[in-house]
py3Dmol code that shows the C-alpha trace and the ligand (Angstrom):
import py3Dmol

protein = """\
ATOM      1  CA  MET A   1      54.223  55.355  59.260  1.00  0.00           C
ATOM      2  CA  PRO A   2      56.165  58.183  57.605  1.00  0.00           C
ATOM      3  CA  VAL A   3      58.869  57.322  55.057  1.00  0.00           C
ATOM      4  CA  ILE A   4      61.515  58.671  57.464  1.00  0.00           C
ATOM      5  CA  LYS A   5      61.618  60.845  60.576  1.00  0.00           C
ATOM      6  CA  ILE A   6      64.000  63.757  60.084  1.00  0.00           C
ATOM      7  CA  LYS A   7      66.258  64.864  62.944  1.00  0.00           C
ATOM      8  CA  ASP A   8      66.373  68.639  62.577  1.00  0.00           C
ATOM      9  CA  ILE A   9      66.537  71.486  60.093  1.00  0.00           C
ATOM     10  CA  ALA A  10      70.051  71.917  58.687  1.00  0.00           C
ATOM     11  CA  TRP A  11      70.163  75.102  56.595  1.00  0.00           C
ATOM     12  CA  GLY A  12      68.241  77.549  54.460  1.00  0.00           C
ATOM     13  CA  ARG A  13      69.270  78.135  50.843  1.00  0.00           C
ATOM     14  CA  LEU A  14      68.741  81.510  49.127  1.00  0.00           C
ATOM     15  CA  ARG A  15      69.902  83.178  45.924  1.00  0.00           C
ATOM     16  CA  SER A  16      71.197  86.754  45.907  1.00  0.00           C
ATOM     17  CA  PRO A  17      72.695  89.091  43.306  1.00  0.00           C
ATOM     18  CA  SER A  18      75.478  90.244  45.657  1.00  0.00           C
ATOM     19  CA  ILE A  19      77.286  87.726  47.823  1.00  0.00           C
ATOM     20  CA  ASP A  20      79.225  90.603  49.414  1.00  0.00           C
ATOM     21  CA  GLN A  21      76.037  92.334  50.533  1.00  0.00           C
ATOM     22  CA  GLN A  22      74.545  89.052  51.758  1.00  0.00           C
ATOM     23  CA  GLU A  23      77.675  88.327  53.795  1.00  0.00           C
ATOM     24  CA  GLU A  24      77.587  91.800  55.308  1.00  0.00           C
ATOM     25  CA  PHE A  25      73.941  91.406  56.375  1.00  0.00           C
ATOM     26  CA  LEU A  26      74.417  87.914  57.797  1.00  0.00           C
ATOM     27  CA  THR A  27      77.539  89.007  59.678  1.00  0.00           C
ATOM     28  CA  ASP A  28      75.615  91.947  61.160  1.00  0.00           C
ATOM     29  CA  PHE A  29      72.806  89.473  61.959  1.00  0.00           C
ATOM     30  CA  GLY A  30      75.283  87.418  63.987  1.00  0.00           C
ATOM     31  CA  MET A  31      76.558  84.578  61.802  1.00  0.00           C
ATOM     32  CA  ALA A  32      80.177  83.791  60.887  1.00  0.00           C
ATOM     33  CA  LYS A  33      81.595  82.843  57.522  1.00  0.00           C
ATOM     34  CA  ALA A  34      82.213  79.111  57.099  1.00  0.00           C
ATOM     35  CA  ALA A  35      83.254  79.164  53.446  1.00  0.00           C
ATOM     36  CA  ARG A  36      82.951  81.152  50.292  1.00  0.00           C
ATOM     37  CA  THR A  37      83.357  79.752  46.784  1.00  0.00           C
ATOM     38  CA  SER A  38      83.297  81.515  43.406  1.00  0.00           C
ATOM     39  CA  ASN A  39      79.485  81.393  43.372  1.00  0.00           C
ATOM     40  CA  ALA A  40      78.195  80.739  46.910  1.00  0.00           C
ATOM     41  CA  LEU A  41      78.439  81.781  50.557  1.00  0.00           C
ATOM     42  CA  TYR A  42      78.211  79.414  53.548  1.00  0.00           C
ATOM     43  CA  MET A  43      77.535  80.955  56.961  1.00  0.00           C
ATOM     44  CA  ARG A  44      77.633  79.213  60.341  1.00  0.00           C
ATOM     45  CA  GLY A  45      76.502  79.743  63.904  1.00  0.00           C
ATOM     46  CA  THR A  46      78.233  78.967  67.195  1.00  0.00           C
ATOM     47  CA  ASP A  47      77.107  75.306  67.188  1.00  0.00           C
ATOM     48  CA  PRO A  48      79.561  72.731  65.779  1.00  0.00           C
ATOM     49  CA  THR A  49      77.785  72.397  62.438  1.00  0.00           C
ATOM     50  CA  HIS A  50      79.590  73.376  59.253  1.00  0.00           C
ATOM     51  CA  HIS A  51      76.981  75.880  58.042  1.00  0.00           C
ATOM     52  CA  LEU A  52      73.342  76.829  58.553  1.00  0.00           C
ATOM     53  CA  HIS A  53      72.800  79.287  55.709  1.00  0.00           C
ATOM     54  CA  ILE A  54      73.715  79.080  52.017  1.00  0.00           C
ATOM     55  CA  THR A  55      73.486  81.868  49.466  1.00  0.00           C
ATOM     56  CA  GLU A  56      74.018  81.123  45.796  1.00  0.00           C
ATOM     57  CA  GLN A  57      74.912  83.912  43.362  1.00  0.00           C
ATOM     58  CA  GLY A  58      72.045  84.902  41.063  1.00  0.00           C
ATOM     59  CA  GLU A  59      68.697  86.619  40.799  1.00  0.00           C
ATOM     60  CA  PRO A  60      67.037  87.043  44.235  1.00  0.00           C
ATOM     61  CA  GLY A  61      65.203  83.866  45.143  1.00  0.00           C
ATOM     62  CA  VAL A  62      64.325  81.342  47.811  1.00  0.00           C
ATOM     63  CA  ILE A  63      65.590  77.896  46.794  1.00  0.00           C
ATOM     64  CA  GLY A  64      64.541  75.904  49.872  1.00  0.00           C
ATOM     65  CA  TRP A  65      66.020  74.327  52.982  1.00  0.00           C
ATOM     66  CA  ALA A  66      67.555  71.088  54.265  1.00  0.00           C
ATOM     67  CA  TYR A  67      66.815  68.526  56.977  1.00  0.00           C
ATOM     68  CA  TYR A  68      69.318  66.252  58.741  1.00  0.00           C
ATOM     69  CA  ALA A  69      68.503  62.568  58.388  1.00  0.00           C
ATOM     70  CA  ASN A  70      68.674  60.437  61.541  1.00  0.00           C
ATOM     71  CA  ALA A  71      70.492  57.589  59.791  1.00  0.00           C
ATOM     72  CA  GLU A  72      72.349  57.071  56.546  1.00  0.00           C
ATOM     73  CA  GLU A  73      69.841  54.400  55.439  1.00  0.00           C
ATOM     74  CA  ASP A  74      67.109  57.052  55.572  1.00  0.00           C
ATOM     75  CA  LEU A  75      68.619  58.638  52.451  1.00  0.00           C
ATOM     76  CA  ASP A  76      67.933  55.394  50.606  1.00  0.00           C
ATOM     77  CA  LYS A  77      64.353  55.307  51.899  1.00  0.00           C
ATOM     78  CA  ILE A  78      63.583  58.911  50.991  1.00  0.00           C
ATOM     79  CA  SER A  79      65.217  58.571  47.548  1.00  0.00           C
ATOM     80  CA  ARG A  80      62.402  56.149  46.613  1.00  0.00           C
ATOM     81  CA  VAL A  81      59.707  58.786  47.083  1.00  0.00           C
ATOM     82  CA  GLU A  82      58.160  59.921  43.807  1.00  0.00           C
ATOM     83  CA  GLY A  83      60.100  62.820  42.324  1.00  0.00           C
ATOM     84  CA  ALA A  84      63.120  62.429  44.638  1.00  0.00           C
ATOM     85  CA  SER A  85      66.680  62.483  43.331  1.00  0.00           C
ATOM     86  CA  LYS A  86      69.072  59.602  43.726  1.00  0.00           C
ATOM     87  CA  ILE A  87      71.512  59.806  46.649  1.00  0.00           C
ATOM     88  CA  GLU A  88      74.156  62.252  45.484  1.00  0.00           C
ATOM     89  CA  PRO A  89      77.411  63.536  46.964  1.00  0.00           C
ATOM     90  CA  ILE A  90      77.215  67.207  47.961  1.00  0.00           C
ATOM     91  CA  ASP A  91      79.801  69.050  45.914  1.00  0.00           C
ATOM     92  CA  GLU A  92      80.033  71.958  48.331  1.00  0.00           C
ATOM     93  CA  PRO A  93      82.051  72.919  51.426  1.00  0.00           C
ATOM     94  CA  GLY A  94      81.098  70.617  54.316  1.00  0.00           C
ATOM     95  CA  GLY A  95      80.585  67.686  51.921  1.00  0.00           C
ATOM     96  CA  GLY A  96      78.181  64.901  52.832  1.00  0.00           C
ATOM     97  CA  LYS A  97      75.425  63.245  50.842  1.00  0.00           C
ATOM     98  CA  ARG A  98      71.878  64.255  50.054  1.00  0.00           C
ATOM     99  CA  VAL A  99      68.598  63.448  48.409  1.00  0.00           C
ATOM    100  CA  ARG A 100      66.739  66.354  46.836  1.00  0.00           C
ATOM    101  CA  LEU A 101      62.955  66.591  46.705  1.00  0.00           C
ATOM    102  CA  THR A 102      60.542  69.296  45.605  1.00  0.00           C
ATOM    103  CA  ASP A 103      57.740  70.103  48.034  1.00  0.00           C
ATOM    104  CA  PRO A 104      54.178  70.835  46.799  1.00  0.00           C
ATOM    105  CA  ASN A 105      55.059  74.548  46.732  1.00  0.00           C
ATOM    106  CA  GLY A 106      58.135  74.177  44.545  1.00  0.00           C
ATOM    107  CA  PHE A 107      60.721  74.592  47.328  1.00  0.00           C
ATOM    108  CA  GLN A 108      63.763  72.330  47.083  1.00  0.00           C
ATOM    109  CA  ILE A 109      64.077  70.167  50.187  1.00  0.00           C
ATOM    110  CA  GLU A 110      67.408  68.446  50.781  1.00  0.00           C
ATOM    111  CA  VAL A 111      67.705  65.523  53.189  1.00  0.00           C
ATOM    112  CA  VAL A 112      71.370  65.360  54.202  1.00  0.00           C
ATOM    113  CA  TRP A 113      73.791  63.040  55.950  1.00  0.00           C
ATOM    114  CA  GLY A 114      77.490  63.106  56.849  1.00  0.00           C
ATOM    115  CA  ILE A 115      78.058  66.864  56.773  1.00  0.00           C
ATOM    116  CA  GLU A 116      81.447  67.776  58.236  1.00  0.00           C
ATOM    117  CA  LYS A 117      81.456  68.720  61.928  1.00  0.00           C
ATOM    118  CA  VAL A 118      83.469  71.714  63.097  1.00  0.00           C
ATOM    119  CA  ASP A 119      84.500  73.093  66.486  1.00  0.00           C
ATOM    120  CA  ALA A 120      81.907  75.176  68.329  1.00  0.00           C
ATOM    121  CA  LEU A 121      82.608  78.907  68.582  1.00  0.00           C
ATOM    122  CA  PRO A 122      82.913  80.579  71.993  1.00  0.00           C
ATOM    123  CA  VAL A 123      79.632  81.991  73.357  1.00  0.00           C
ATOM    124  CA  GLN A 124      79.213  84.794  75.878  1.00  0.00           C
ATOM    125  CA  LYS A 125      76.834  83.423  78.522  1.00  0.00           C
ATOM    126  CA  ILE A 126      75.249  85.866  80.904  1.00  0.00           C
ATOM    127  CA  GLU A 127      73.993  84.574  84.242  1.00  0.00           C
ATOM    128  CA  LEU A 128      70.691  86.188  85.200  1.00  0.00           C
ATOM    129  CA  ASN A 129      69.442  87.003  88.668  1.00  0.00           C
ATOM    130  CA  ARG A 130      65.709  86.783  89.374  1.00  0.00           C
ATOM    131  CA  GLY A 131      63.610  88.693  91.870  1.00  0.00           C
ATOM    132  CA  SER A 132      63.105  85.452  93.769  1.00  0.00           C
ATOM    133  CA  ASP A 133      66.708  84.272  93.306  1.00  0.00           C
ATOM    134  CA  LYS A 134      68.921  87.333  93.192  1.00  0.00           C
ATOM    135  CA  TYR A 135      72.367  85.995  94.073  1.00  0.00           C
ATOM    136  CA  ARG A 136      73.059  83.824  91.030  1.00  0.00           C
ATOM    137  CA  ARG A 137      75.893  86.040  89.878  1.00  0.00           C
ATOM    138  CA  SER A 138      76.955  87.531  93.192  1.00  0.00           C
ATOM    139  CA  GLY A 139      80.145  89.539  93.020  1.00  0.00           C
ATOM    140  CA  THR A 140      80.337  89.583  89.226  1.00  0.00           C
ATOM    141  CA  LEU A 141      79.550  92.521  86.938  1.00  0.00           C
ATOM    142  CA  THR A 142      77.350  92.352  83.867  1.00  0.00           C
ATOM    143  CA  ARG A 143      78.787  94.803  81.322  1.00  0.00           C
ATOM    144  CA  LEU A 144      77.638  94.107  77.796  1.00  0.00           C
ATOM    145  CA  LYS A 145      79.400  95.536  74.760  1.00  0.00           C
ATOM    146  CA  ASN A 146      77.516  96.574  71.650  1.00  0.00           C
ATOM    147  CA  ARG A 147      77.767  93.579  69.325  1.00  0.00           C
ATOM    148  CA  PRO A 148      75.732  91.402  66.963  1.00  0.00           C
ATOM    149  CA  SER A 149      73.580  88.640  68.338  1.00  0.00           C
ATOM    150  CA  GLN A 150      75.206  85.217  68.705  1.00  0.00           C
ATOM    151  CA  VAL A 151      73.411  82.970  66.213  1.00  0.00           C
ATOM    152  CA  LYS A 152      73.593  79.389  67.463  1.00  0.00           C
ATOM    153  CA  ARG A 153      71.584  77.254  65.007  1.00  0.00           C
ATOM    154  CA  ILE A 154      68.749  77.363  62.500  1.00  0.00           C
ATOM    155  CA  GLY A 155      65.386  76.561  64.064  1.00  0.00           C
ATOM    156  CA  HIS A 156      62.567  76.622  61.511  1.00  0.00           C
ATOM    157  CA  SER A 157      61.128  77.804  58.238  1.00  0.00           C
ATOM    158  CA  VAL A 158      57.756  79.469  57.785  1.00  0.00           C
ATOM    159  CA  ILE A 159      55.985  79.366  54.437  1.00  0.00           C
ATOM    160  CA  LEU A 160      52.850  80.522  52.691  1.00  0.00           C
ATOM    161  CA  SER A 161      51.215  77.832  50.593  1.00  0.00           C
ATOM    162  CA  THR A 162      48.337  77.752  48.145  1.00  0.00           C
ATOM    163  CA  ASN A 163      47.813  74.117  49.198  1.00  0.00           C
ATOM    164  CA  LEU A 164      48.172  73.909  52.982  1.00  0.00           C
ATOM    165  CA  LYS A 165      46.444  70.546  53.297  1.00  0.00           C
ATOM    166  CA  GLY A 166      48.591  68.928  50.602  1.00  0.00           C
ATOM    167  CA  SER A 167      51.750  70.503  52.011  1.00  0.00           C
ATOM    168  CA  LEU A 168      51.110  69.284  55.549  1.00  0.00           C
ATOM    169  CA  ALA A 169      50.368  65.783  54.277  1.00  0.00           C
ATOM    170  CA  TRP A 170      53.597  65.812  52.257  1.00  0.00           C
ATOM    171  CA  TYR A 171      55.804  66.896  55.181  1.00  0.00           C
ATOM    172  CA  ARG A 172      54.108  64.589  57.677  1.00  0.00           C
ATOM    173  CA  GLU A 173      54.097  61.503  55.432  1.00  0.00           C
ATOM    174  CA  ASN A 174      57.645  61.944  54.144  1.00  0.00           C
ATOM    175  CA  PHE A 175      59.511  63.341  57.155  1.00  0.00           C
ATOM    176  CA  GLY A 176      57.377  62.396  60.161  1.00  0.00           C
ATOM    177  CA  LEU A 177      56.566  65.952  61.203  1.00  0.00           C
ATOM    178  CA  ILE A 178      53.813  66.095  63.804  1.00  0.00           C
ATOM    179  CA  SER A 179      51.401  68.903  64.524  1.00  0.00           C
ATOM    180  CA  SER A 180      52.007  71.021  67.614  1.00  0.00           C
ATOM    181  CA  ASP A 181      49.192  73.461  66.835  1.00  0.00           C
ATOM    182  CA  ASP A 182      46.733  73.457  63.957  1.00  0.00           C
ATOM    183  CA  ILE A 183      45.207  76.930  63.732  1.00  0.00           C
ATOM    184  CA  TYR A 184      41.575  77.423  62.762  1.00  0.00           C
ATOM    185  CA  ALA A 185      39.488  80.443  61.817  1.00  0.00           C
ATOM    186  CA  GLY A 186      35.755  80.389  62.411  1.00  0.00           C
ATOM    187  CA  LYS A 187      34.863  76.705  62.597  1.00  0.00           C
ATOM    188  CA  PRO A 188      37.407  74.252  64.057  1.00  0.00           C
ATOM    189  CA  ASP A 189      37.554  72.296  60.795  1.00  0.00           C
ATOM    190  CA  ASN A 190      38.690  75.395  58.880  1.00  0.00           C
ATOM    191  CA  ILE A 191      42.461  74.988  59.326  1.00  0.00           C
ATOM    192  CA  ILE A 192      44.327  78.015  58.003  1.00  0.00           C
ATOM    193  CA  ALA A 193      47.834  77.410  59.392  1.00  0.00           C
ATOM    194  CA  SER A 194      49.813  74.740  61.210  1.00  0.00           C
ATOM    195  CA  LEU A 195      52.909  74.603  63.413  1.00  0.00           C
ATOM    196  CA  ASN A 196      54.764  71.281  63.170  1.00  0.00           C
ATOM    197  CA  ARG A 197      57.669  69.726  65.049  1.00  0.00           C
ATOM    198  CA  ALA A 198      60.070  66.863  64.465  1.00  0.00           C
ATOM    199  CA  ASP A 199      59.220  63.466  65.958  1.00  0.00           C
ATOM    200  CA  ARG A 200      62.167  62.323  68.054  1.00  0.00           C
ATOM    201  CA  GLY A 201      60.085  60.178  70.382  1.00  0.00           C
ATOM    202  CA  ASP A 202      60.736  60.947  74.052  1.00  0.00           C
ATOM    203  CA  GLU A 203      63.407  63.504  73.197  1.00  0.00           C
ATOM    204  CA  TYR A 204      62.277  67.118  73.510  1.00  0.00           C
ATOM    205  CA  VAL A 205      62.374  69.239  70.360  1.00  0.00           C
ATOM    206  CA  ASP A 206      61.464  72.806  69.413  1.00  0.00           C
ATOM    207  CA  HIS A 207      57.731  73.568  69.350  1.00  0.00           C
ATOM    208  CA  HIS A 208      57.975  74.020  65.568  1.00  0.00           C
ATOM    209  CA  ILE A 209      60.357  73.248  62.748  1.00  0.00           C
ATOM    210  CA  LEU A 210      57.850  74.085  59.980  1.00  0.00           C
ATOM    211  CA  PHE A 211      55.043  76.621  60.165  1.00  0.00           C
ATOM    212  CA  ALA A 212      52.820  76.716  57.077  1.00  0.00           C
ATOM    213  CA  TRP A 213      49.964  79.071  56.194  1.00  0.00           C
ATOM    214  CA  GLN A 214      47.198  78.812  53.614  1.00  0.00           C
ATOM    215  CA  SER A 215      47.519  81.812  51.327  1.00  0.00           C
ATOM    216  CA  ASP A 216      46.718  83.167  47.873  1.00  0.00           C
ATOM    217  CA  HIS A 217      50.418  82.927  46.971  1.00  0.00           C
ATOM    218  CA  ILE A 218      53.467  80.812  47.708  1.00  0.00           C
ATOM    219  CA  GLY A 219      56.469  82.236  49.506  1.00  0.00           C
ATOM    220  CA  LEU A 220      58.963  82.085  52.328  1.00  0.00           C
ATOM    221  CA  ASN A 221      57.697  84.088  55.292  1.00  0.00           C
ATOM    222  CA  HIS A 222      60.970  83.682  57.207  1.00  0.00           C
ATOM    223  CA  PHE A 223      63.914  81.550  58.207  1.00  0.00           C
ATOM    224  CA  SER A 224      64.502  81.498  61.942  1.00  0.00           C
ATOM    225  CA  PHE A 225      67.678  81.266  63.999  1.00  0.00           C
ATOM    226  CA  GLU A 226      68.167  80.506  67.671  1.00  0.00           C
ATOM    227  CA  VAL A 227      70.413  82.815  69.682  1.00  0.00           C
ATOM    228  CA  GLU A 228      71.883  82.419  73.160  1.00  0.00           C
ATOM    229  CA  ASP A 229      69.490  84.347  75.387  1.00  0.00           C
ATOM    230  CA  ILE A 230      67.206  87.361  75.726  1.00  0.00           C
ATOM    231  CA  ASP A 231      70.109  89.819  76.081  1.00  0.00           C
ATOM    232  CA  ASP A 232      71.339  88.423  72.785  1.00  0.00           C
ATOM    233  CA  VAL A 233      68.020  89.155  71.041  1.00  0.00           C
ATOM    234  CA  LEU A 234      68.051  92.740  72.335  1.00  0.00           C
ATOM    235  CA  LEU A 235      71.752  93.382  71.715  1.00  0.00           C
ATOM    236  CA  GLY A 236      71.265  92.060  68.189  1.00  0.00           C
ATOM    237  CA  HIS A 237      68.253  94.333  67.736  1.00  0.00           C
ATOM    238  CA  ASP A 238      70.163  97.439  68.814  1.00  0.00           C
ATOM    239  CA  TYR A 239      73.140  96.491  66.642  1.00  0.00           C
ATOM    240  CA  LEU A 240      70.957  96.178  63.510  1.00  0.00           C
ATOM    241  CA  VAL A 241      69.070  99.404  64.325  1.00  0.00           C
ATOM    242  CA  ALA A 242      72.388 101.246  64.608  1.00  0.00           C
ATOM    243  CA  LYS A 243      73.426 100.073  61.119  1.00  0.00           C
ATOM    244  CA  LYS A 244      70.544 102.202  59.714  1.00  0.00           C
ATOM    245  CA  LYS A 245      70.344 100.146  56.524  1.00  0.00           C
ATOM    246  CA  TYR A 246      68.163  97.133  57.267  1.00  0.00           C
ATOM    247  CA  GLU A 247      64.372  96.958  57.385  1.00  0.00           C
ATOM    248  CA  HIS A 248      62.982  95.831  60.724  1.00  0.00           C
ATOM    249  CA  MET A 249      59.894  93.639  60.388  1.00  0.00           C
ATOM    250  CA  TRP A 250      58.588  92.849  63.908  1.00  0.00           C
ATOM    251  CA  GLY A 251      59.751  92.617  67.506  1.00  0.00           C
ATOM    252  CA  VAL A 252      60.978  92.385  70.128  1.00  0.00           C
ATOM    253  CA  GLY A 253      58.128  90.329  71.633  1.00  0.00           C
ATOM    254  CA  ARG A 254      57.225  86.885  72.937  1.00  0.00           C
ATOM    255  CA  HIS A 255      55.057  84.596  70.793  1.00  0.00           C
ATOM    256  CA  GLU A 256      52.067  82.794  72.233  1.00  0.00           C
ATOM    257  CA  LEU A 257      52.470  79.561  70.205  1.00  0.00           C
ATOM    258  CA  GLY A 258      56.041  78.371  70.816  1.00  0.00           C
ATOM    259  CA  ALA A 259      56.638  81.160  73.355  1.00  0.00           C
ATOM    260  CA  GLN A 260      59.891  82.316  71.745  1.00  0.00           C
ATOM    261  CA  VAL A 261      61.225  85.805  72.416  1.00  0.00           C
ATOM    262  CA  PHE A 262      61.520  87.028  68.825  1.00  0.00           C
ATOM    263  CA  ASP A 263      62.841  89.768  66.542  1.00  0.00           C
ATOM    264  CA  TYR A 264      62.488  89.839  62.739  1.00  0.00           C
ATOM    265  CA  TRP A 265      64.751  91.545  60.187  1.00  0.00           C
ATOM    266  CA  CYS A 266      64.787  91.719  56.390  1.00  0.00           C
ATOM    267  CA  ASP A 267      67.922  91.001  54.398  1.00  0.00           C
ATOM    268  CA  PRO A 268      68.681  93.408  51.515  1.00  0.00           C
ATOM    269  CA  TRP A 269      66.234  91.519  49.248  1.00  0.00           C
ATOM    270  CA  GLY A 270      63.347  91.338  51.714  1.00  0.00           C
ATOM    271  CA  ARG A 271      63.940  87.791  52.959  1.00  0.00           C
ATOM    272  CA  VAL A 272      63.022  87.818  56.637  1.00  0.00           C
ATOM    273  CA  HIS A 273      65.467  86.366  59.182  1.00  0.00           C
ATOM    274  CA  GLU A 274      64.322  85.863  62.773  1.00  0.00           C
ATOM    275  CA  HIS A 275      66.329  85.875  65.984  1.00  0.00           C
ATOM    276  CA  TRP A 276      64.695  83.943  68.806  1.00  0.00           C
ATOM    277  CA  THR A 277      65.451  82.397  72.156  1.00  0.00           C
ATOM    278  CA  ASP A 278      63.616  80.358  74.802  1.00  0.00           C
ATOM    279  CA  THR A 279      61.162  78.212  72.842  1.00  0.00           C
ATOM    280  CA  ASP A 280      58.679  75.723  74.295  1.00  0.00           C
ATOM    281  CA  VAL A 281      60.121  72.232  73.810  1.00  0.00           C
ATOM    282  CA  LEU A 282      57.804  69.262  73.413  1.00  0.00           C
ATOM    283  CA  ASN A 283      58.144  65.527  72.920  1.00  0.00           C
ATOM    284  CA  VAL A 284      55.846  63.036  71.283  1.00  0.00           C
ATOM    285  CA  ALA A 285      53.780  62.673  74.480  1.00  0.00           C
ATOM    286  CA  ASN A 286      52.664  66.307  74.247  1.00  0.00           C
ATOM    287  CA  GLY A 287      50.437  65.413  71.306  1.00  0.00           C
ATOM    288  CA  SER A 288      48.768  67.935  69.028  1.00  0.00           C
ATOM    289  CA  ASN A 289      46.608  70.920  69.767  1.00  0.00           C
ATOM    290  CA  LEU A 290      43.880  72.823  67.930  1.00  0.00           C
ATOM    291  CA  ALA A 291      44.117  76.574  68.494  1.00  0.00           C
ATOM    292  CA  PRO A 292      42.015  79.553  67.390  1.00  0.00           C
ATOM    293  CA  VAL A 293      43.663  82.114  65.130  1.00  0.00           C
ATOM    294  CA  THR A 294      43.544  84.597  68.025  1.00  0.00           C
ATOM    295  CA  ASP A 295      46.340  82.545  69.653  1.00  0.00           C
ATOM    296  CA  LEU A 296      48.726  83.861  66.993  1.00  0.00           C
ATOM    297  CA  ARG A 297      49.421  86.882  69.141  1.00  0.00           C
ATOM    298  CA  ALA A 298      52.390  88.151  71.040  1.00  0.00           C
ATOM    299  CA  GLN A 299      52.205  87.556  74.820  1.00  0.00           C
ATOM    300  CA  TRP A 300      54.041  90.839  75.120  1.00  0.00           C
ATOM    301  CA  GLY A 301      55.372  93.262  72.538  1.00  0.00           C
ATOM    302  CA  ASP A 302      53.649  94.721  69.495  1.00  0.00           C
ATOM    303  CA  ASP A 303      51.000  92.915  67.465  1.00  0.00           C
ATOM    304  CA  THR A 304      52.009  91.547  64.064  1.00  0.00           C
ATOM    305  CA  PRO A 305      52.443  94.571  61.766  1.00  0.00           C
ATOM    306  CA  GLN A 306      50.222  94.697  58.696  1.00  0.00           C
ATOM    307  CA  LYS A 307      53.215  94.423  56.350  1.00  0.00           C
ATOM    308  CA  PHE A 308      54.179  91.039  57.845  1.00  0.00           C
ATOM    309  CA  LYS A 309      50.715  89.493  57.485  1.00  0.00           C
ATOM    310  CA  ASN A 310      50.460  87.211  54.432  1.00  0.00           C
ATOM    311  CA  TYR A 311      54.117  88.085  53.730  1.00  0.00           C
ATOM    312  CA  GLY A 312      55.912  85.596  51.574  1.00  0.00           C
ATOM    313  CA  ILE A 313      58.452  85.949  48.796  1.00  0.00           C
ATOM    314  CA  ARG A 314      60.017  83.468  46.420  1.00  0.00           C
TER     315      ARG A 314
END
"""
ligand_1 = """\
1
FE2
Fe 59.541 82.081 63.601
"""
view = py3Dmol.view(width=600, height=400)
view.addModel(protein, "pdb")
view.setStyle({"model": 0}, {"cartoon": {"style": "trace"}})
view.addModel(ligand_1, "xyz")
view.setStyle({"model": 1}, {"stick": {}})
view.zoomTo()
view.show()
């Protein structure tokens, strides 16, 4: 039995030399400001959660990310894990309590409870007709304005690790993550990467909340954010292209494993942020799968560019 089973990913936490520049990028990416203090920025999505992205002022760096606990008592349980902090109040906008841990790669993992809820933001929802069902929006006009994507929530983190086996054991034993797909190269016992989801029993969850790769270095490959729909991915893409100041990493395409329609962009310090929509959702009954490395392809869209392979920064 794991120590606890986490509910979901809560936020990513970065460090950047310019909070102004970070806010500009994240706003163009489709988030909204939740709070700004003298030394940190808190950005939110359209869901009623206080924030999903934190940037602290300082040298560029990846601090880590946070998971929501399912119950307040879980903070007590996880605080007894070796190396964990005591339960501490979060002295930041949104409040709440947390336990901090350090994963085998040096990332800070916060397990949080009691973060302030806020009202959801309005979302433009576009009804789609299909070839086989073409009257779903009869009599209405679809006229989309140029705008950023509508970021809804954070979905997952992807990391490179020099100790994949130890990292997977740590996340599975402490937080109850379960494998959706373990990826092998050559022989099936040569696992080189793994996509893991939260265990919420019968409840369906995203295909992956943590994707980890064996590598020769440690780094964040990307943080990933769910948006409303496919129009939203493409509108967001065009909006960021038009800004002419951000590096595009990969997309638009549809993944094989997870099946998300994706698009990847670098922030001004090379930290990759993904837009996605329409993931596979699984529950505990779906079990775990072993997949060859060739399954890490796009079902449509370009192949992974060379610059994004083994990409990870700290
Ligand atoms: Fe992703």
